[in-house]
N, C-alpha and C positions, 0 to 999 in steps of 0.2 A: 235764740236762735229763730229767726223769721222762714215760713215754711219755704220762700222762696230758694233762700240758703239749702235748707236741706234737697232739696228737689237737686240745684248746682251741684250741691257736693255731689248725690248717688250717681248724676252721670259723668261726674269725674271722677269717681272711684270705676263706675265702668269703662270707660276709656283710655284710665292710666295702663292698664297691664296689654290693651291692644297696642297703645306704643309701647311699653316695652318690646312684645313680639317683633313689631316692625322697624323697630332697633335693632334689636339682636341679628335679625335674619340680613338686614339689609348693612351692618357695619360691625358683622362680628371676622372676617377677614381682614378688614382694617387695620380696627383697631381691638388689641389684643387684651382677655377678660372682662368680655362686652356681658357676662352673664352677671355682674355686677349693676352694672347699669338695672338691670330685671329687678333685682335683690333691693334694689334700692326704690323700683318701682312699687317693686308689690309692698315694703313698708310703710311708703308712704299714703298706699294704698288701705292697709290696714290703720293706719291712723285716722285719714278720715271717715274710716267706717266707724269705729268708737266715736268721734264728735258726730253722726250722724243717728249712733245707737243712744249715746247720752239726750241730744237734741228732741230727740222723737220721743222716748220715753220722759224725762223730765217735764219738759214743756206741750205733748200731744201724746198722749197718753190713752185715750179714748179717742180721739180724731185718724180719721184716715188720709194722707196729704196725697193730692194726685197733681201732674203736669203735666200737660198733652198739647200736640200741636198737629197739625193737617200735614201729614206728607203726600197724599197722590188724591188729589180731585178729579175723578174722572167727567165731571158732569153729568148728564142723562144717560144710563143705557137701556138697553131691550131688554124686556122684564124685570130688573134690579131695578132700575126709576135711577135716582141720583147717587150715585156711587161715592163716596169720601172717607179715608181710608186715614186713621187715627196712629199716631204711636205715641207712647206716655209712659210714666214712671209714678207706680203706686206704690205709698210708703205705709204700710200699716204696720202693728208689731209684729206678724208671723214675719214680712217682707225683710224689716229691721235687725233680726234676730238671725233668721237665716244669713241675710250680708254677713255679718260679723262671724255666723260658722264657718262659712264658704272663704271668709277672705283669711280667718286663720290660720285653719287648716293648711289654704294654700299656702301662706308665709311659712309656716312652719316646714310643710313640705320641701320648698325652697329652700329653708337654709340647711335641713336635714340633706337635701340632694349635692350640696356643695362639697360635703364628702362621701358621700357613697357613690358618686356619681365620677368622682375627680380625674379618672385615669380613662375617661369614653373617649372615644376619636369625636363623637360631633358633640362635645360638652355645652357649647355656645348655645346648639340647635336647640338641646334638651331644655334649657330655661327659655327659648322663646317658643318653645310647645305650649310648656307649664303656660305663658303667659296669655295665648290665646286661650288657651283651655279655661283658665281664670274669667276673662271676659263672656266668653262665650255663656259659662255657669251664672255670673252675675246678671246679664239681661233676662234670663229665662226668672231670675230673684225680684226684680225691681219691674217686669212689666204688667201694665195693667189692661193689656190686651190678650187675645188667643193668636192674634197673628202675629206678633211681633215675637209671643214665646215659640212659637212655632218654626220661625228664622231660628232663636237662638238655641232650638233642641236640634236643628240640622247642622247647627254649625260645634254644637255639644258633639255629636254622633262623628264628623269628621276630624275634630280633633282628639279626642278619643281612640280613634283608628290610627292617627299619627305617633299617639304616646302608646301604644298598645304595640304597636308594632314597630317601636322605638330600632330594633335589635331587629331588623327585619334581614340580616344574612342570616336569621335563622328561620330555617321552614316553618318550625312551630310558631314561632314570634309573628312571620308574615302572615299564616294561614289563620291565625286568632285576632290581626286585625281585621282581615277582612271578615270572621266570624261575626264579629261583634257588628260588622258594619250592616252586613247582610239582616243578622236575624233582628236589627235595633228599625230593618227600614219596612219589615212585615209588621210590628207595633203602630211605626209613622203612617203607614198609608191608612191603617184604622183611624187614629187618629184624624189623620186630614179630611176624610171621608167625614167623618163627627163635627167637623170644625166648620166643612162644607154645609151641612146641614143647617147649621145652628146660623150661619150668615144668611143662605135661602130666607131663612124666613125671620131674621130679625135684623138685618141689612148691617150689623154692627160687629167687629169685633171685641168689645170693649166688655169686661165680665160686668160690669155692674150696668152695663143699658141693657144686658142680656137678662140678667135677672130681674131687673124693674120689671120688662115686657110680661116676664115669664109669672110674676107674683101677679098683674095683671090680667093675666088669664091667656094671652096669648101662647100656645104652645104647637110646635113643628107639625103643619101639616092638618090641626086641628086634631091630632092622637095625641095622647099619653105615650100609647108605645112607640112613636118617635123620638119624645122624649128620652124614654128611658135606651133608647137606641141610640142617641147622639152622645147621652151621658158614658153608656159603654164601650164605643165608638173611641169618643177623647181620652179613656181610660186605659184602651189598647195604645196609646204610648207609656202610658204609667207600664202597661205590660212588659214592654220592654227594654224602656230606659232600666224601669225597678227589678229588669230579671224577674218577674212572675211565671210561674208555671205557665204554658210549657215555654214560654221563649227566654228562660235560665238558662240556657245551655252556654249562652256567651261569655258570661261572666266568670265560671270556675278559668276555662282558657286564655282568658286576657289578665289571667297571672302569668304571661309572657311576658308583658310588660316590667319593667324596672320596679323594683319593690316600691320607692316612693310614689310613681305611677298608680297601683295598685290603694297604696292609701287614701290619694286626691280621689281616685275617682270612686273607690267601692269605700266611703266611708261618708264623706258628707255632700261630696260633688252630682257627679254623673247620675247614681243609683239612686241618688236621693232626692232627686229630678221627679222622678215618677212622682212620688209621696205627696212631694210640695203640687204637683198637676192637678192629685185630687181633691188636694187640699183648698185650691184656688175655685175649683169647681165645685166643691162639696155642696154648697148652696142650690143648685140645682139638679141634685142627681133625685131620682125618685124611689120610690119602695125597692121595686124590682131591683133597679140599677146598684144599691146599696146593698144588699143579699147578694147577688151577684160579683161585686169586690170583695165582700168578708168570705165567699166560700172559695174565689183566684188566692187572697192572701191565706187563707188557713192551709190552703192546699198545698200554696207553694210554702209555707214553713214546716209543714209536716215533711215532705221530699226533702229538702235540703237537710233539716235537722238529720234524718235516718241517715243521709250519704255521707254527713260529714264524719259520722261516728267511726268510718271506717275508712278513710283517708291517710296516706301517710306524709304527703307533701305538706309542709307545714302553711305554704301561702291557701294549696285546694281547700285546710279545713278553715282558715279562714275565711274563704272565699264562700262556700256554702252556707257557711254562717252567715255572713253577709244574708246569702238570699235569706235563708232564712227568718232574720232580723227584717229584715223589706217587708217579706210576708206578711210579719207580725203586724207591721205599719201601717199595710193596707188593708189589713183584719179591722184592724181596729179602727180603722176610717170609715168600713161598710157598717160597722155595730155603732156607728154613730160617738163613739171618744174620740171624739177632732182633738181636743186639745193634749191629752195622752198620744195620742199618733205625732203627731206635732214635737211632744216635747222629746217622745222617746229619738225622732229623729236628730234630735239635736245631742240628746247623752248619747246617742248610735253613734254620733258624728265624732266626738272625742274616744271615747274607749276604743273603737274600731282602730280610728286613724294609729292608735297608740299600739293595738294589737300588731298592726300590718308594718309601723315601721318597728317594731323591736324585733320580728320578724325577720325584716334587713338587718335590723344588727347584729341577730343571730345566724343570719347566711351570710354575711360577710365575713363575722369572725369564722364560721367554721368553711370558710375560702367556698362560699356559695355551694355549698349541699345543704337540699330543701327536704332530705329525706328524714322524720323523725324518729325512723330506726336506726338512724346511726348518731343520735343525736345523747345524751344524757350528762347532769352531772355538773351542765353548765352556769347553775347556781353559783358557783364556785369562780368561776370565770367570768360571769359577766353579771355584778351584783345590781346596779342598777337596771339594766336592762330586765334582770328575773322579778326584781321588785315593781318596777313599772308595770311589766306584763300582768305580773298576779294583781296587782287592783284593777286592772282591766278586764281582768279575766274574773275575778269576783262581780265586777260591775255587769257582765254581760250575762253573768249567771243568776242575777236577780239578788245579790247579797245583801242584806241593811247597811247603811250607812256609806253606801253607793250612788249614785245618781239611777242607774238600771235599775235597781230596787224602787226604786220612784217613780220612774214612768211602767216597767213591767207590770208594779204591782198597778197602776189603773189602767192598763192595757187589760187585763185579766178580770178587773173589775166590770168593764165595760163589756168584757165576752157572759160573762155571768147573768148582770143585768138583761144583755139581751134577750140570753137565752130564756131566762124565767119571763120577760115579757113577749117573745115574740114565739118560744116553745121550739127553738134551734141550738139542743143541747149539744152538736154534735162541733160546732164551732169553742165554745168554751173548751170542749175534751179537748181538742186539739188544740187549743192554747197552754192548754194545762201540760201537755205530752210532753208539746215541745220545752216547757221551762226545764220538764227532766231531762230530756236529751241534751239541751244546752249545756244543761251544768256540767252533763257527765265527757263532752266531746270536748269541753272548752276544757277541765281538768286531765284529762288524757292526754292533749297537749301539753299544758304544762307537767305535767309528771315523766313525759317522754321525750321532754328536752330539756329539762331544769334538773329536775331531780335522779336519783341512783346511781348508776356508774355510768363513765363513757361507756360508748359500746363503738368508737373508733379512737383510738388512744391517739392514733398517729394527729387528726385534724384539733382534739382536744387538746391535746399539747401545745398547739399553734394559737388555741385561742384566746383572744384579748377584748376586756372591756371599747366599747368604740370609743370615738374622739369626743369632744364636747357638744361638736356640732351637730352629734346624730344624738347625744343622752339627754342634750337640754329640751328640745321637741316631746321627748319620752315623759320626762319630768312634768313640763307642761301639761301635758294633755290627759296624765294619770291623774294630776291632781286638780284637773275639771272632771275628772268622773267620782268625786265626791260628793256625801249630801250637800253639803255647805254653802255650796255656790248656788243650790237652790231653793233650798228652804231650811230653815230655822228647825223645823221637825220632823226630822227622817220618818217619823209616822203617821206625817199626816196623811186623811186622809186624799185632800186635794192640790197634793206635792207644795203644799205654800203658795207665797206669791208669784212664784213663775206661772203656773196657771189663774189662781184667783184674781190678780188683777190685770194679768198681758195679754192671756191669751184665752179669748173668750170662743165658745162655738157659733159658728154663722149662723143665725135664721133660716130655714127653710125658706125656698118663692115658690115649691112644685105647688100646685093649685089641687086643692082637696078631694080625694080620689078613693074608690074603695079597692085599694090593691089588693089587698087581705086584713083578714080579723085576728087578731094576735092577743086582745088581754084576755088575761085570763080567767080577769072577775065578769067577765058577759060584755062589755064595753067592746066595742069597734075604733077602728082606726088605722091611717096608713103608718106605717113605719116611720114616714117623715115628720108626723105628727108626735108618733110616740118619743123619737129620737130627740127632737128638739123640746119636749116637754118638760115641767118640771116629775112626771112620774117617771122620768128616765133618768133624772137627776138624784132622786132621791133613791131609785133602785140599783144606782149606781155607788152612791154612799154605804147603801147596806149591807154591799157586796163588799164591800173596800176592806174591811178586816177576814172575811171567809177567804177570800180572794188569795193574800196576802200570808195567810196561814198556812194555807195549802202550797202555795205557788213554793212559800220557805218549805215545806217540809219536800217536797217534789223535790227542787233544786238542793238541799243538804241529801237527798235520796242518792241525786247525779250523782255530785261530790262524794258520797261514801262508795257507790259503784266505781267510781275511777278510781281510788284508793285500792279498795279491794283485787280490784284487775292486776294494774301496772303497779301499785307503789310497794304493798303490803304482800301483792301474787298468790293471796287466798286461792284465789282461782286461775288457774292458768289461761289468759286471752287466748293463745292459739288453739290450745283446747275445745274453748270452750266454742271458739269460729267455726272447728272443724266438726264441732257436731252437730252444728245450725250453718252446715255450709249452702245451700241454697240458697237461706236469706241472706249469710254474710257476701256471698259473691255476687246476690243481688244488689245489697247495699253498694260493695266495693264498685262493682259495676254502673253505679250511677243510676240505677233504676232502666239499664238500658236505654236511655233514655235518646242520646249519644246514635245509638245503634238502628232503634226504631226512625229516628230521621233518615240515618243512611240508607237504610233498606226500604224506605217510603218516601220521603220528602226528597230527599237528594236523587237515591235510584229513580224514583219517579220522574222526575225532572231529566236524568240523563239519557231515562229507556225514550220518552216524551222528544229528547234535543236529536235521540237516534231517528225517532220515527220522522219528525219534521225534515230530517238531513235527506231521508231515505224519499221522502215524497218529494221533496226539493230538488231531488238527485231526480229522481225517476219518473215522476208526474210532472211539475215544474220544468225540471230544463229538460224531461224527455217530450213534453209537446212543444218544449222551443227550438229542441236540435230534429226534433219531427218537421216540427213547421219550416226548420231551415232545408231539412234533409227533400223534402215531400217539394221545396221551394226550387232547390237546385236541381231536383229530378224534373220539373214543369218547363223548368228554365233548359235542363237539354232537350226535353224533346220541342222544345216553343223554337231551339236553336238550328237541331233539325231542320222542320218544317221548315223556319226562315230559309236555312240554307237550300236544303234540298227539293223542295218543293214551290215556295213562294219564288226564291233566288233562279230556280231550274225554270220553271213557266217564266221567267223572264227573259232568262241565258236562254232558253230554247228559242223563243217568239226572237229575239235576236240573231241567236243562230241560222234560224230557219228565213228569216229576212232577209241576213247577209249570203243563205247559200242562193236563196232563189236571183236577189239581187245579183249574185257574182254568174247565174246561171242564165239571166234573162237579159245578162251584158253582153255578150258573144252575141246576141240576136240582133242588138241594136249596134249592125257595124257603119251606119249612115250611109249606104249603097243603094241606088233606086234600082237597079238591076236584081240585086238580094232581095229587096221587097218583092219586085214581080214572080219572082222563083218561089218565095214564100206564101203567095197570095196565089200563085197555078197549083203548087204544091196542096194548100190547103183545102181550093175547087174539087181536084180530086179528091182529097178524102172525107169532102163533105157529101161528093157523088158517089163514092162509095161505100159512103154511110147509109146514104136516102134507099140507095140502091140492094142493100142489105135487107132493107127494115121491110 
């Protein structure tokens, strides 16, 4: 298969879901069952993806295939000079594996939705939205430059808004869609500023061209601090999309969307976009930027895990689990375990999609009941759902013979190596603590949902296994959560061929700098030098077995505690919660992050809006209205002056002239005798006057 054919196939894969979207949108009222066209399109897309995956990994495993074309040519622009914007496709091993993951999850969600959404009044429209979402996500995966990624980044935000708020008749769903859209815009603004910094300095959006210039010593504005800032700002887009602390608040609320949407958005696609973005810019990240990313990921994973422990909504538990696992991936990238971060992205996509779709099966069986306190005993009613849900739970808990064990073990080994080389021991401490918490809250979920006696007998009696269109995707995803698809050796330190042959850590392009010292033997170097060196690889290799045994011990302890509290009930969970009520309430209320946002950002914004309203009403409008009143007053005075003074003088002059004319007209008789009498009379008057003087 030629390189050109692979590029053409990848472009076809990109636009097929868009074709499905437009076809369903414009023809769904004219042609019944248009959703079947979307199903055919997404199936064809997946087949084409398999061809690209096979062609790339069989014929070009060590090569990167790029196809580009000039999109816009502005010519010479002041300050920036000649401006030409390219769009293009980049197919490396990371891209084609991600392409396969996204399309597989999307296809399974499409088929699952046929049964799950069958009674919805906007059935066809739902599938159209799935199509535009898949198109948007695929654009992020195959692009070779930041601008194209940002365009599709915003399209993902739009399509996720449509899917999360799909049932907009409910205020909670409409609000959740708006919340997701607005919170993501906060991170996207930072990402946009970071892209502008890079373009201003490098005059290109293309990843490889930016990396090449950095490697040649060209850094933004001549300062490594600006390169760090650019990396962190671009990472802000990931903070929003991948729900990292403190912008994680949108994701749990997004559970208001249909459950298949939760599986699509919160497993392999939207939330994974942020991790994929960091993987794409990994080579340009400075030491300080990587430490910042690692700390954000560690905090996110810990905060979300502590919240998931006390949640009672089955989808909310999985939502916070997703946030926690995304924090794991980001933390892994921050400590330099690049390959394992991407590996966990893939494995998490499969077992988390299975868990979400499994929760949908449970919710439908329980007549849309989502509170796990109303469930219990469902393993007898939903045997397929239970087994697949249990396998995925074992995977996310990091139990041997599952995919999660391979990827989480690598992440934890990376944190141990990072801690050993840099002295940042808090990060591995958080990583292992989260491993314990994850096993605990996931088995709490399994036990309360599937084990024990039914707590709502009426709904339990009517529960039954989901149809094959819903159970087959569960079987496929749970099967992909088993180790054999990733390595023949489940205890391999490098997770076998998946990492050893397909995925390798990109070489740093950051110039030598003295970010900080951290070699325990007294030597110095930047974190980029260490992370991309054989020293780090050796440290990870040595940390593999300690990390594996410690994580297994902690996961086993978490599972044991879950059984003690909820299966065997040796300790009353309610009484224990009451004994630590402040801590329990703190977790149950999600660390009060939403309340903090409400009383600071939201209330502050509303207060600022009221101040602006007052300023507009009383200052701006006051000046305008005052000016109008003053103008009217001056106009009235001017009118009075014009009417009574100016016009008065003119009219008085006219009247006086008329009066004098009328008075003198009587003297002008035209008779000589009269004029002689007036002359004589005037002479007598003059004589009298002179005589008086």
